[in-house]
N, C-alpha and C positions, 0 to 999 in steps of 0.2 A: 503493500499499500504506499501511496505517496504522502510525504509529510508536507512538503512544501510546494506551492505552485506559483509562478508568476503569469499574468496574462497580458499579451501585447497585442496590439492591432496594428496591421502594417497595411499599405496600400495593396489591393488584389494583384495589381500587375508586377508586384515584387515578390509574390510567394513562390514563384518558379526558380527565380534567383536563390531564394533561400533553401530551397530544396536542392537545386543543383543538378546536373546532368546525372541520371541514375541514382539520386539522393545523395551524391558525394558531400556535398557542403553540410546537409544535415547530419549525415553519419560522422563527419570530421568534428563538427560541433558536438555532436553527443559523446563521442569518443573523448575529445580532448577535455571536456569539462565534467563528464559523469552524468549528464542529464538527459532527459528525454523530450522530444519535442512533439507536439500534436498540432498539425496545421490543417486549418479547414480551407475551404475554397473561397471563403470571404475575406481571408486575411487575418483571421484570429489565430493567434499562437498561443498554446498553453505550454509552459515549459516547467517540467516536473523534476525535482531533485531525485536521485536514486542512491542505492547503497554504494555504487561505484564512485561516487562524487568525493573527491580527495580535498578539493579547495572549498572552504567554508563560504567563499564569495562566488562559487561557481553559478549559482542561481541569477544572481544579480549581473555577473559578466555576460552569462547566456543572453538575459534580457537585453543588455546593451548591444550585443552583437546582432541580434534580432532586429532591435531599432535601427542599428547603423545601416544594415541591409535595407530595411524598410525605407530609410531616408536616401536612399541612392547610392551607398557605397558598395563597391564589388566585394564580394566575400573574403578575398585575400587580405585587403585592408581591414575589414571588420574584424577579422579573426586576429588581428593584433591586440585586440582588447582582452584576449585571453590572459597577456601578460598583466602584472601588477604595476608595470611601469607605465601603461597606457591609460588614457582618460578619454571619454565620449561627452562632448558638450553639444547642446542642441539649442539654437536661439530661435524664439518665435519672431519671424518678421513682422507679423501682423500686429505686434505690441508697439511698432513705430510707424506704421501707416495702415489705414483699414479699407482704402478702396484698392480696387483692382489696378488702378493707374500706379497709386503710390506704392503697390506692393512690387510692381513691374520695376518701377524705378529705382527702388531699394535693391531688388535683386540685381539690376544693371550696375549700380555702384560698387556691390561686392565682387561682382564678375569682372567688371571694368572692360574696356574695348579688347575684343578678341581673348578675353580671359586674362588679360595681363595682371589686372589687380588681385584677382584669386591667386594666380600663380605666384605673385611676388610674395603674398603673406604665406603661403605653402612652402616657398624656399626659404624665407628667412625664418621660419618657426619649425621648419622640418615637421609640418603636419600634413594631413589631407583634409580637404574641406569639399563640402557637397552641398548644392544650393538645389533644394528639391521641395516643390510644393511651397508652403508659407514658411519654411524653415531652412536655416543654415545649420549644417552640423560639422563637427570638427573631431578628427581622431588624431591624437598625437600624445607624446610624453606629457605627464602632468602638468609640469610648469610651462611647456612651450604651447600647450593647448589653451592655457589660461590667458597667455599673451595674444594668441591667436583671436580668441574669443573678444579680448579687449579692443583690439584692432578693428575687428567686423562691427562691434557695437559703436566704436567711435565713427565708422562709416554710416552706420544706420542713424546716428544722432545728428548727422550732416556735417562731420568735420572734415576738411579738405583731405584729398588723397595724399598730398605733399607732407601735411602734418602727421598723418597715420603713418606713412613711410618713414618719418623721422622716429617716430614712437618705436617702430620695429627695429630700427637701426640701433637705437640706444639700448634696446632690451636684448639685441642679439649680442651686442658688446658685454653687457652684463652676464648673459649666460656664458659666454666665452671666458670671460674673467674668472667666474665661479669654477669653470671646468679646470681652467690652470691652476687655481687654489687647490683642487682636490688632487691633482697630479703631483704636487709639491709635497 
């Protein structure tokens, strides 16, 4: 009998990606974390803890991986969340603009022309960013995911791209300095 269960709703069109070819993604997720997934055709995913579960956080990690795939990430990137070093952040764009036109404009600010802005944030923070539906999601190491989230929220609040880039450059230098200190 299952003790714990997490229920996640993902877009119907993303369920095939969660399952994977011949169920590969689902099987990998279940074996890596010792959980069991039940996926229905409407996009409702039940995640059960099992006796094979070694990590006490496995259920929550599985929930975040399922959410990440539901928010547009490919399974390879989403599975990085198995590691304790990685975090998953979701920003609801509709909190910053409520009309369809405003949402489109905000998504455009984050992505930038030809994807330049998003690519720049990803490169400077070593994160992965997905703009899907009314959300922006981030997968990255805990500290850098937070920096990427702050940068995206700056754009959503109307900060200029150049100010946001300066913010990222400053943080990248701080991260490099702290890494150097660790090596000494």
